[in-house]
Phi, psi and omega in degrees: 000325184288166177245131175239147179211145180210162179210148170209128185166208183268344180276164168293132186283319187310307179299323182295307179298314181299310180298320181293323179298318176293330176281339178263004191293340178302336183278345179167147188201038179257352173189163184209162175190160181224138167245127181236144172257119190266013181103349184226315188213170174269129173256128188224135175219136181207159184200153168291146182117195186266177181302319180303323181290322176295321178301308184300323179287308194292321183288348172267337189265320184222162171296149181245023179271157178133145187258011182220134177187164180220153179215165183207139171238135200247144162244111189296132170244287177267111177099135180294160183289116172205183186291320190289321183276356178289155178262160003286168178237134175277159163276169181302329177283339185087358182281325175257148175221141187223149163236152191212138170240117183137194184223132170266102187297321189258033179296328184293318180290322175299318183296318179298317184291316177292330172299322176298334177270010179095004180283142176241160189228128178272331188249177177258012187274157173286338189287320176295327172303308185304311183296324175289328174292322177294316179298319182295318179297316182299324181280315185286326184267356183045059184232172178287165180304313180308306180296321182297322179292325178298306183297321180295320181291341176280352175260357188261140170246126181147206179232148182192146158233117188234155169221129185217144178217158182249127182296341181276348177221077187276018178258011183209154174229134182256125183236159180200154174216143164213112177079358175223140191287152180206125179241146176241120178273135185250114179248195178266100185060032173209154184221145180232142183237136182194163177292330174211184189273357186299328178296335187236017180302326181277358178258329180201153176255006183244129188213150168253128169261103181311143169267167180299144178066032173240152174223162182217143168256117184257113187246137182301314186266349184242357174094206186243125173240122184255136178223158170281138184289323187289316186238007177066012184282148180291151177233132176279097188286147174272121175264120185265138175277121185283143179257352179296146176230159187295325180298332184287334184252018177251164184283339174059044174087350177282150178292325186217152179296323179303311187291323179298316181286336172295314182287344183276353186296326172306311184283325175298314179298315175304317183292330181289324180258353175304132180077347180258343184226126177237083187305319183296335182257357182065041186230132161239125182223118179226120186311314186295330178272316180299321179291340184231030186303312184299323179297314179294314185292332183268354181293141172291327184193168172246135172245122182259126176241136181189177183225151173057223178304321178299323174294326173295323175298314178304319175299322177295322183295331175299317170296319182296310182296316185285323178292312187270314188257355177056038175256126176303140183228132166242130178252126188239139165296121179299325180296334172271318179306320182287342184255001175251180180256069191293147175278107186226137181228176179287002177261000184260145166250128179253122175253119180259124184242131183202129175301306184287332188076009187234005179303119188297319179292322182291319175300321177294325182291319178299314180296321179289321174299318178294325180293334179267008174094004180287154174270134189240126179243129183259139167236110185215168186255338188256120181294135179083002184294169181296319183294328178292332181270333187275332185276165185282329184200175177180188176217130175277156177268346176058035176284341190079166182312136174241111186265317178306137185291327175279114189292136174235284181294344174296315184297309182291325179283332171295314176301324176297314183294311180301327177296310181307313183298310185298316178302314182297317182292323181296316179298315180300321179282338183076024175274359168224148185286165175301319184286326177290322179301311182293322178300315182298318181293322180292319176295318176301322178296333181274347186296317181300323178286326179289328179292322178304315184293320179297325176295339177297344179284356189312305183302315180294315176306318179300322176293320174298317177305320178296326182290320187252010186294343179257010178296146176274333188215149171229149171241139177236133181233138175206168175230154177056227185307333183261006165300313176298334183291318181296320175307309183295322182292321178295320183296320181302314182294320177297313183304314193248345179250343178066023170271135179293131183214149181226138173252143181221153162296138187299327179289338178286343184310316187282356177265024176152298186303340178300334178298338181284338192281128173213190183287352178258006186255116178272131181241116174274116183243125176273110189229061179284158186297337181269119176098094170060034183303310183296324180294320181289321173305323176297318181296321177300318182296321181299320181290315183300320181293343180251013170075013180291152178270121196251125170247108184264131172259111191232166173287151180304132178087359180299131178247333185289321176289323185300322180293334180268324189282149170286329179212142173233139178239122186269148169230156180294159178280140173207183180284153188311311185298337185262354183300330177300331181290345179254315185295334179286340189294309179292335176293318172302310178299320183295316179294319177304304183293328174292317175302315181299312179296333178275000177077029182268153181273093187296332180275339181224070180292154187301144175064007182247168173212155184294307182255112180276094184259008171231163176293000000 
């Protein structure tokens, strides 16, 4: 969850690390810190709060010169957010300093053992235990830092991405990863270390992504040497050319990343199906599907594993796969799937969905499924991510970087990819006709322009948001394909405005939630003309008779719901299976505007982080 960044080279490290931390703040932002080596000693400053708070404090406290440094922006796991628990952490001697993303699960037993040996601890963190364990090994084994890190990590249970250096050997930084991402940027006699490539994209296009259970010694004059942590064997690392560009990770004139990413959805959806779908020729072609077509067609069922917004996209895919391809689908929370004893066989296909490709629970679910013989297909956004490497095959969403913590374009591009897969399988199975297949493709090709039209509702959505910004609760209702959209709309509101909201199938309202409805309860009802329309209208009438405030998401030109609802927000018409790509747009805008009016930080909501890389 946390963000780590480091630099060693010929430039001043401080501005690189500071800028890198600001770009990684989506990973955690309850505290931050920087350690710099000024040629003589380590200078360290850290604080509770955001990176801007660190910058204000640091530039008053310590000199910022030096060509070696590490920095950290934290999402708290062990220890409350405060100055002491912030990273980096010193070893007892003050010679070693470390930053860490992850959780050391056996830190308590390690701490007890180190305490018996005379080590003391200032913080409540597992990370301070780790740096002192490394120091203890280094001292007792009389070995170099790299070897000490390797030996220490073989005693550790948990997940980590770390960077550590020794002030007595300031020409190197030692890094390692297990379960948390870590990239090494390769420059000209300079090296960059970060949780992802965004902190160093303007300095180099070349990067090494460490694999699980790998470590590297990064030396300014000697390059990067990668080894396996378990057996110390050398690894020939793959240097990848980055496709990311600087413009993609800047706000581009928008007030917030979330708003920028909402408005990027037409182009993101287009980029996701571009080159994969040729409606005029009646072709959908995706390498990961074509190469494994028999596996998909012979599968007994598809199991979707995901978390959060990706889980909602998986729920939409259940309707799509079962409706179009007639393949049974089960959608599982990865966090629950991994801890029960699921029935999985070699006849199952598991689709793992994750924006970051680093979600810890989803990665664990993948490993479980593979161990039971299932074929695992990944859907993720980040090229070279752990899920992309762990799965047998997969498809990228091509959404571009998503910096806002609340996912928007990730959701719609995931649905786009899953729709393409379902259509391709349906055609191969013969469960839809050639004309139906072509019709679906033509409608999908029109979606980017229709999303643009849906975005035209922004000004009116803002007006609605102003009316209901002080509501204490919201209810979101949908049926069929739009039930998952109701869940996603409620999640968005909860995430960034902190207003309690629940999503339900519209028909389930009368089985309990209807008791909540009164004149103070706003109810968002997704009531497009496609899919159970008359049933949803009946649900709206039930709400109206109990004085609920109705916000209807309707198809353009709808008059029936307009007569019943207090407010209607129109979206363009499309086929039922594609309506989630349109109905989610006003819900994203509604949550954005309400949160903004309440003075919330929409890009960095409290207690959350973008990539959940710990349990």
